[in-house]
N, C-alpha and C positions, 0 to 999 in steps of 0.2 A: 097554477096551484103550487104551493110549497109542500113537497113531499119529504117525509123523513123515512128512511129505510134502515132497518137493523142489518147488521152484517152477518154474524155467526148464526147459522141455522136458518137464515132468511135468504141472503144472497148466496152463501156457501153451505155445503153439506157438512157442517161442523160435527154433527152427531155421527155421521159415517166415518169421519176422520178419527173421532174419539174411539169408536168401536175398533177400527183398524189398529190404532196405536196400542190399545190395551191387549189386543190379540197378539200382535207382533212382539211387544215389549215384555209382557208378563204371561202370555198364553191364557188370557182371561177373556171370555166371551161376554160382552155387555149387550143387552138388547136395546132397542130404541128407547124403551122406557127407563133404562138404567144409566143413561149417559149424563144426565144432569147431576149436580153435586149430591143431592139428597139420595138419588138412586145408586150412584157409583161409589160414594164414600164407604158404605157398609161392606162393599165387595172388595175394593182395592185399597181402602184406607185414605185418610186425608192427605198424607204426604205424597202418595202416588198420584192422587187426583191433582194436587198442585203441580207436580212434575209434568203430568200429562197436559195440563193447561198451559204451563210455561212453554212447552214445545209446540203445541197446536196453535196457540195464540201468538206465538213467536215465529221462529224460522220455518216451521212446517206449514204456516199459512200459505206459503207459495205453492204447496202441493195439494191444497184442499180444493176439491172440485166444486163448481158452482151448482146450485139447484137447477133443475131442468127449466129451461127457457129464461133463466135470470139474466143472462148477458144480453140477449136480444131485446128483452123487454126493458131493461134498464136503459139500453141505448136509445130505444124509441121514446121512452118517457122523458129523457133529458132534452129531447128536441122541443117538447112543448111545456115542460114543467121545470121548476127549480128543485133539484133533487139533492138531498144531503144524506150521507150515511151517518146514522146516529148509533154509536156502538157503546156498550158498557165496558169495553176494553180500557186500559189505562193508556197514557200517551205513548209509551214505548211500544205497546202492542198495537195501537192504532196505526202506527207507522207501517207495520207489516200489512195491515188491511189496505192502506193507501197504495202500497207497492203492488199488491195483488190486483187492485182495480186498474192502476196505470198499465200494468203488464198486459191487461186485456183490453186496452184502448178505451177505458172508462175513467177519465180524469175527474172523478166526482169528489166534491168536498167531503171530508171525513171529520166529524167531531166526536169526542169521547166524553163519557161521564165518569170514568174510573169506578164503575160498579154502582154509582148512585142512580136513583130513578131518573128516567129520561124526560119526565114532565117539565121540569124547569128549563132545560135546554131547548126543548121544543117550543115552549112559550116564548122564551127569549128570542129565538130565531124566526118566530112567526110561522112555524110549521103547522100546517092545517090538517095533515093526516100522517099517522105513523104506522107503518107496516112492520110487524115484529112477531117472531115465533114465541116470544115470552111476554106477551102483553096482558094476559088475563088478570094478573094481580094488580096492574096499574091502570086498567081500562077506565075505571070510575074517575080517577084523578086526572087522566088525560081529557076525558069528556068535560070535566069541570074547568079545565084550562082552555077549552075551546079547540082541542085537538081530537080529530076522529081516530079512535083506535081500531086498527084492522089486524086481526090475527092471521098470521101465515100458518095455516093449519097443517099440523104434522100428526102422525098416527097417535101419539100419546096425549093429544088434546081432546080427542073425541068424547071422552066421558067427563070432562071437567065442566063445572058450573061456570057460566059466563055472566058478567054484569050486563044490565040493560044498555043498549046502544052500541055494544061491541059488534063490529062487522067481522066476518071471517071469509077467507078465500082459500081454495085448495089449488095452490100453484100460481105461477106468474101470469099465465094467460088470463085467469080469473081476476087477478089483481088489475091488470090492464083494462079489462072490461069494466070493473068497478070504477076505476078512475075516470074512464070515458063517460060513465053514466052520471057522475056527480055534477051538480050545477057549479059553475064558476063562483068562487067566493070573492 
């Protein structure tokens, strides 16, 4: 099966890194619900949000911790499936993600959309399933393109409405179980 996997927030704990950055840099405490642009910008401002993004999606990527069980699960999935990291980063930022993966023994292909929706690239690459922590708003489009959208569930997702057909998993072990349960396409 061809699997697409988001990087920030799915493979790595980008939200934790954002909270840490804001606390150390500006002495601002962001909650898990406030780290996305819409939640953070009213608190730290657009300029600071951009500065934080440039650092975290740039050189600080090297220090961003993985989500629990991400490394082991990715390693085992690559043995049986074609795995591609599909990130909304731009090309410069994607290079940092590639280095992060390589440094952890995971030479996985990385493609980027430069903030564009991931539907087109998934369709072009024949990706059958996309795991992403920010998939709710694109779930219907992915389904229409023949891509199974799977939400990597984080605390701030629990109260959000979900499109029909969207799968959700709480963690990497649950994702591995889901992949094993799917019929070969």
